[in-house]
DOVEX-831062 format. One record per residue (C-alpha): residue in one letter; z, y, x. Coordinates in steps of 0.5 Angstrom, whole numbers, plus 500, padded with zeros to 3 digits. Last residue first. Layout:
<nodes>
AZYX...
</nodes>
This chain:
<nodes>
D723880588G724874592P730872588A730875581D734882580G728886582K727890575P720889576A716896574A713896567P705895567A700901568M696902562D699908560Q699911567A692910569A690913562Q694919564T691920571A684919568A686925563A688929569A682928573I678930568A681936566Q681938574K674936574D672941568D676946571E672946578S666946574L661940573S654941575Q653934578T655931572D648933568D648928562R653932559G653930551P659925551L663926558A665918559V671917564R672911568V679909570E679903575R684897576R682893582A680886582F681882589E675881593L671875595G666876601N668869604E672871610E675877606F677872601A680867606K684872609N687874603V689867601R692866608N697872607Y699870600I700863602E704865608K708869603R709864598L711859603T717863606F719864598Q719857596T723855602G730855599P729850594K724844597A717846594M712845589F706849589K702853584G695857583R693862578I686865576V686871572I679874571G678881571V681888570D682889562D685882562F682875562E686869562F689863566V682861570G683854574Q690851576S689852583K692848589F698849594P701842596Q706838592L713837595F712842601D718844606D716838611K709841612Y711848613L712849621E708843623H702845619Q698839616M701841609M699848610D692846612K691842605G694847601I689853604N683848603K685847596F686854595L679856598K676850593R679853587V676860589K669857589E670854583P672860579D665864581T667871581G663875575F668879573P673881578V678877581T686877579F690872583R697870580L702865583K706859580M712857584I715850582V722849585W725842587D732838587R737843584S736850587F735855581N741853577T742856570I750856568K752857561P759860558I762862564E769866563G773860564Y771859570P773865573L767869576T767873583H761877584V759879591P754884593G749883598K742884596H741876595H747876591R753872593L756869588Q764867588M767862584S774861580R780858578I781852583S777855589I769856590K766860595E758862597V755860591T748864592G747869587M745872580T749875574G745875568E749871564V751866570E745865574V745860580Y743860587E746854591G749854597T756851595R754846589F753847582A753844575D756837578D758835571I765833574L765840578F764844572F769840568I774841574G773849573S774849566V781846567V782851572D780857568T783855562V790854566L789861569K788863562Q794860559A798864564G805865560F806858558G804854563I806859569A813859566L813851566G810851573V816857575I821852572G819846575A819850582G826852581A828845579L825843586L828848590P835847586T834840588T833841595D840842598V840844605G843839610I839839616N835833613G834836606L830842610G826838614L824833608L823839604L818842609F815835610V813835603V811842602V807843608I803836606A802838599A799845601R794842606S792836602V790841596G786846601L782840604I781837597L778844595P774844601L771837600V769838593T762842595S761838601L761832596R756835592S751836597G750843600G745848598A738848596G737855597G735860592G737866596D732871598G734871605G741874609G746869608M742862607E735864610E739868616S744862617E751864616L751859609D748853613Y746847609G741842613A743837608A745832613T749838617Q752840611E755833610A757831617A760838617L764836611K766829614R768832620N772838616I776832612W778828618L780834622S784837617V787830615V789829622E792836623Y796836617V799829619L801832626Y804838623G808833619V810829624S812835628L816838623I820832622M821832629L823839629F828838624E831831627I832836634I835841630H840836626G842833633A843840636F848841630R851835630E852835637G855842636V859840630G863834634A860827634S861821629A855823625I850824632S851817634T845814631P841820632D842819640M843826643G845824650W843830653F837827657G835823651A835829647I830832652T826826652L826826645L823833645V818832650I815826647G815830640F812836644V807831647I805828640V804836638R800838644G795832643I794833636R793841638I788839643Y784834638S784839633R781844638K775839640T774838633S773845631A768846637Y764840635A764842628R761849630E756846634A754841628I753847624P749851629G744846630E744839631G747832629T753829632M757832638P760827642P766823641A772827645L774823652H772828657R774835654V779832650L782829657G781835660R785839655I791834654L791835662T791842662D797842657M801837661A800841667P802848664A808845661F811842667L816848666L819845660L820838664G823841670M828845666T830839662K831835668Y835840672H839841666P840833665S843833672G846825670A853827671L852833666L855830660Q861827664F863835665N865835658G870841660T868845654S867851658V863847663V858845657I857852656N856854663V851849663I848852657W847858661W843855667T839852662G837859659L836862666A831857668V828857661V828864660V824865666G819860664F818863657Y817870661P812866665F809863659A807869655R800870658A798863657I801863650R797870649D790866651E792860647V792865641P786868643S782862643V780859650D773856650P772858657D775851659A778851666G785852664R789857661M796855662M794854670M791861670V797864667S801860672A797863677E798870675R806869674Y806866681R812871683W815870676I815863676V818862684I824867682A826863676A826857680Y830860685L835863680H836856677I837853684G842858686L846858680N847851680L849851687W854857685F857853680G857847683L861850689R867852683T872852689E877847686G873844680M869841685P874837688V876838696G880832699N874829703A871824698A870830693N867834698F862829700R860828692I859835691I855836697F850830695T849832688S848839691F843837696G839833691V838839687L836843693F831838696V828838689F827845689W825845696F819840695M817843689H816849693F812847698V807843693M807849688A805853695R799849697A796849689T797856689A793857696D788852694T787856687A789853680H787849674V791843674I787836675R785838682Y780832684A774837687P780842690N782836695N787839700P792841695A791836690M795839685L797834680F797828684R800832690S805835685V807827684A807825691V811832693A817830688L817823691R818826698P824830695L827824692G827820698I829824704L835828701L838824695P835817697G837817705V843821705T847817699G847810703I848814709F855816707P857810703R855805708Y859808714F866804713P862798710P859797718V851798718V847792720N846789713Y847794708T845800711I839796714L837794708F837800705A833804710V828798709G828800701V828807702F822807707V818802703G819806696V817812700A811809702G810805695I810812692E805815697S800809695T801809688L800817688R793815692K791810687A793814681L788820684L782815685F783813678L784820675N777822678Q774815676R777816669L775824669T768822670A764822677D757825676Q757829681P760825686M767827689E766830696K771828702P773821699L780821698I785818703L791815701W788809698G784807704R790807708T794802705I795798711R796803715R801807710F805800710L806800717L808807717E813806712A816800715A817804722L819810718G825806714A827803721A827810724I831812718S836806718L837807726L838815725L844814720Y847808724G847813730F849819726L855815724R857812731A857819734L861821728G866815729E867816736V868824735G873822730L872819723F878822719T878829723A871830722F871829715N877833714T874838718F868838714A872838707K876844710A870848712Q868848705S875850703T875856707F868858705L869857697I876860698P874867697L869865691R875863687E875869683I867869682S868862679V873864674S869870672I863865671T867860667S870865663F863868661A861861658G868861654A867868651T860866649A857859648H864856648Y867861643W861860638L862852639Q870853637S868857631A864852629D869846630E874850626E869851620L868844620K875842621D877847615E871844611S873837612A881838611Q878842604T874835602N880831604L885835600Q880835594D879827594L887826595L888830589L883827585D885820587R893822585V891825578Q887819577T892814579D897818575S893817568L889823566R889825558S894829557I894833564L887835562A889838556N894842560A889844565A885847560E890851557P892853563T885856565L880852570P874856567D870851568P874844567L875839573T871833572V874826571S868820571A869814567D867808570A874805572E877806565A880799565T884802571G881804578T880811575N874813579V874820581L868825580S870832582Q868839580A869846584Q869853581A876855582Q875852589V878857595P884860591L885855586M885849591L892848593A896851587L892847583F893840586A901842586I900843579L897836578L902832582C907836578A904834571S903827573R910826575L912829568V907825564S910819568F917821566M916822559
</nodes>
């Protein structure tokens, strides 16, 4: 009895806590007893009767575990909501408070800075200051002397040839620039290294911290930045310039790069100096104003040289897509947003009090890496332009495939660089995926976003690689078959072309299915990584598929019929076919229908399920038979020899010989009609070429008849006048009556006009 009462009390306490917020919740707990594998589920709805029934079958351990589990879940959710509210506070009001405090302390900034200098001078005294600057000059002079010696030794690497050879490759160009960059970095390294040796072997320990900070931050770091910018910009050697920019822009970028990095180094130096001389950073908020100045400087430079940055983003390649052009024009605005956005992120971090996160200056590194985008993008396009495989084949298909391949390589390179940049920025801010689980909500949110973007990047990379491979294979198949739907023969001719291969017909379907599968899989992976439950999405997709299966049986019929048509190889893209009187060139196929382009222009869309029979006019070979009517009395043997000579000449003609499978020749007398003798000729040709050959044969036969005194039979109407021997004395009424009778007779004998539905009519 006591056990039951205690269980009831625990359960009532649990319901009092959880009913307001989780009336619909369910939980599974382990009993820890002999029923360890049994699951306990809260009834839905949770009524008093259901609660009493649950009490009667639960043990004390089960109730306790269920209560503790729900309490922990509620505490975790409350903590998450609290962390989210804290993150929002620091991103808005907290960051604004950081700015307001810095403004409030602005009056004491100058007096406190003067105090730091006074403390430093008082501590050292006049003699100490003189010794300090003497040792500083000694270390700088020794470093410069060693650097000059190093530059003299590597003079051949530091000076680029005045003119680059006309046939120089990108590899040779980069090799020369890399040699100069290595020499300049080596020169700076020699300077810093010798100055360091002098400082820590000659200078007394009392002066070493000051001198050891000035050299690397105010001299070494800016010069390294100049070396890297000279590698990219080549301000005095435009022939070697990697980034697409004018000489004035290149020199300006090198100049501003030096001063930007110098300001970053000076900020680090002065903050350390003040902290060592009795003025901590938080007292004056000097770091806020220095950081603001650096970010404003970057934003002003970007905006001032916005046209130059657009030029750099576009690059020297004239083949720039409209999307790339819009991105290039938007880059100055992006750069300004990056400069000001990273400054705001610093204010957020300061608001949280996590100053250690800014110890390695991740905001400056992030801003510099993002603003480095024009150089990286131009470098990718330059590498693709020089390293992409050569064009395979000839003609418009090969040219379009080559241009598409280059664009795919560029996009793949951009995705790879994007992933590297994303991981690098995450490393700047200490966002290690392995340690995100134990971090706060802000770090977890940022980490999930980074992982989500990385998954999408990998998915897009797979998407592009698969598309690139299939498109290259498709272009190779079409080039080998000589098939081009946009050509005049295929798109605007008489129809009946040979079309593409079987593989070129199926590859577009494979490409579409592959792209859809990649998008769905990686999107679900990304959503699942950021905490979205994808099970309902998959269940919903299954229900939709089931509904389609029951409610769209016609669609299923079309799809299945199309699969069997493709298996039977009944048609291919570019072939001329007839379906129940509808004729046209197969222009496009999908999973449920095909599109036929009639040779006069209209497009017919036919679902596969409605196709009872397909007549293909373009498979393997075509026989064309021509009729010629000559007057009675014409020698058929003479006509046969003329046809044979025409066929022989065309088989030797450079323009037509490859289109014939069998030459044009006479089939002899076919029939007699009311006009004359019908002689037929025929030839066998490749599909799609028969109409051009037919036109040329007609021209040659007409010319040969004229040269050999032969004529074509003409339809005549002869009117007999019984009892009238004198035809010269006919009256006008008689002539009109005779003309009307002859016209009527000619119309009665004329054949029916062709409908014009067949290709070439």
